[in-house]
N, C-alpha and C positions, 0 to 999 in steps of 0.2 A: 713352149706346148708344144707336140708331136699329134702331127698328121696320117692319119695310111685313110686310103679309098677304098671300101670293103666291096662296090660295085655302085652302080649309077646313077643307084637311088641316093646310095649309106656312104655314111664320113664317119670313122672314130678319133676322137681325137683327146689326146692327152692332157690334164693341168696338173701339173705338182705344185705345191705347196707356194714355193717360191713364184713361179709364174702368178696366183693371186696377192702374194704378196702387194708381190712388185704394181699390181690394180686396185690396192685395198681394198678387195673383195676377200669374203669371210664365204664358207662357206654354204652357212645358213644363209648367205645373199642369197644365193641362186633358181631366184622365186623369180616369174616373167616379171612380177610389181614391182621390183630392185632399180632403177636407174640403171647402178653400177653392174649389175646381170644384163641393165640390157645392152647394155656400152659393148661388157667382156663377147656377148650373144654377137653384137656387130661385127666386132671386131676377127669370131670365130671366122664367122662368114668369110668375110678377107680375106683371110688368110688360108681357108679351105680350098676356093677359089684356089690366090695363087700358086699355093703349093699344089693340090690337088686334080686342081677342076672344075673342080663341086661348085658348079652355078643355079642360086637360087634368086627366079626373080620376083616381082610383086607378088602372082597371083597365085606361089607356091607353097606348099601345109606342108608342115615340118611337123613331127613329131620328136623331143629332142627327150632324151633319157638318161639319167646322171648314175651311176657309179662308184662309191666307195672306191678306190681299187688298193689300197693300203695309207696308211692314218693323213700320209702325203701328197697322195696325191685322187686324183678324180678321171673314169672316164665318160667322156661326153658320144652320146653316139647318137648323130640327126639324117636321120632317113624323113626322102619325101613322098608326101603319103598319097599314093594313087583311090585314085573312085572307090572304094569298092566295100565291102558292109562292114568288114571286119582289118584290123589293124595290127601285126608281129611283133610283139615283145622281144628282145632277143635276151633272156631272164639270168646268162652270166656267162663267163666265159670260156664254155665248153659247149655254145651255138643254142643249148636249148632252146627249145619258142614253144610261146603260149600265146596261147588268139583269145583276143576276149570282141566282146560285142559291145561297141565304140565309133558310133555313125561320126565319120571324119569329120563333115561340117561345123562337129560340133568341137571338135579338138582346141582353138584359136578361146571359143570357152569358158575353158575346163577347169585351168586354174586356181588357184586360192593362193592366203595368205600361209598356209599348212604346208607342210610337213607329211606325203600318202606315199604309202608302199604298199605292194602289192607284193603276196605273196602266193606260192603255187599251192600248197600243199597246206591244208587244217595244222600238222605235226611241226610246218618250221613256226608257223609262229604260232606255237606253244612253246620251242625251243628258246625260243625268242627268246620271248614274257620273261621265263625260268631265266636267263641272262643279263638282263636289264633289268630288272626290281628293284636292283639295289643302285642303279644309276638314273633311273627315269622318275621321279612321283610327280609326274602333276598329267593333264588331262592328258586324253588316250583312246580314240573310239575303233570298234574292230567293226569293214564293213563284211558282207560278202557281195561279189556281182556277176553275175555267171557262174562258173568254175573257179573263180581267184578269192583269197582275203588280203582283203586292203587296213594297213592300221593310217588314222589319223594321226598325226603330230601335234595337236594343240601350239604349243608350245617352241619349234624345234630350238630357238634358242639357251634352251633346260638339257638337251641331246650334248651328252660329253661324248670326247674322239673315243672311247673305249666302245657307246653306243653306236656312232656312226658307220665304226669298224664293225660290229658285228649288222651291225641292219643291213651293210653291205654286202659279205655273206650270204644269209639268209636270203633277203628279200633285193624288186625291184624300184627305186623312187622313180614312180610317176607323176604326168603333170596332169593331177586332176584336183577338185575341189571339194572341202566334206558336201559344199550344197548338191555339184552332182551327185554324190553316194546316194543320198538322202531322196531325191528323187528316182533315181534307177536303180540304186541297190537295195540291200536288207540289209538293218543298223542291229547289230549284234550284241552287243555288248558298248552305253557308253560311256562315256569318261574316266574310266576304273578298268579297261578292257589288258594292263597290263596286270595290274596283281589279281586282278582272278583269272587270269590266260595261267601264270608264275604258280598257281594254288591248283593245278588241274594234274 
């Protein structure tokens, strides 16, 4: 794993497929409810402190963002969440910023079993769906929350490496839950989002 301190409140970690294999962790295991993911997360925090001085205590709230950089590596960004009404998401490697209205006090309760990807533009969702229509045939729902769009993949085990790579190019993996989007967002397409969007 490679660590880079981006600011006082943010650190970037590059994890290779070899790093994951050594720890017997799959990409789709990287969900907060997974014991393996929790062990890896604690190891990342320990190493981030040792190598970059990135200190996290029991009171610190963290936003975790994961991006497939290539089929062989992931970029994980850990950001200390400050007390404000919104937080920023580093949308891509060009540091384009996207803001979403989510109360930071709820972040710890937002995660679920599914994989959820955030899109800045509706056209990006449509383009991604066209690329995935022959790769993913399971349940996928589309939501809108604020100015952003979200695709919820109910069975991430059925996402191919190609699909994960395309998602990494067009969107950002976020740690929300479908229940949160149902409560705070707008359900636009239920279960069949890839097929419906690909036909547009």
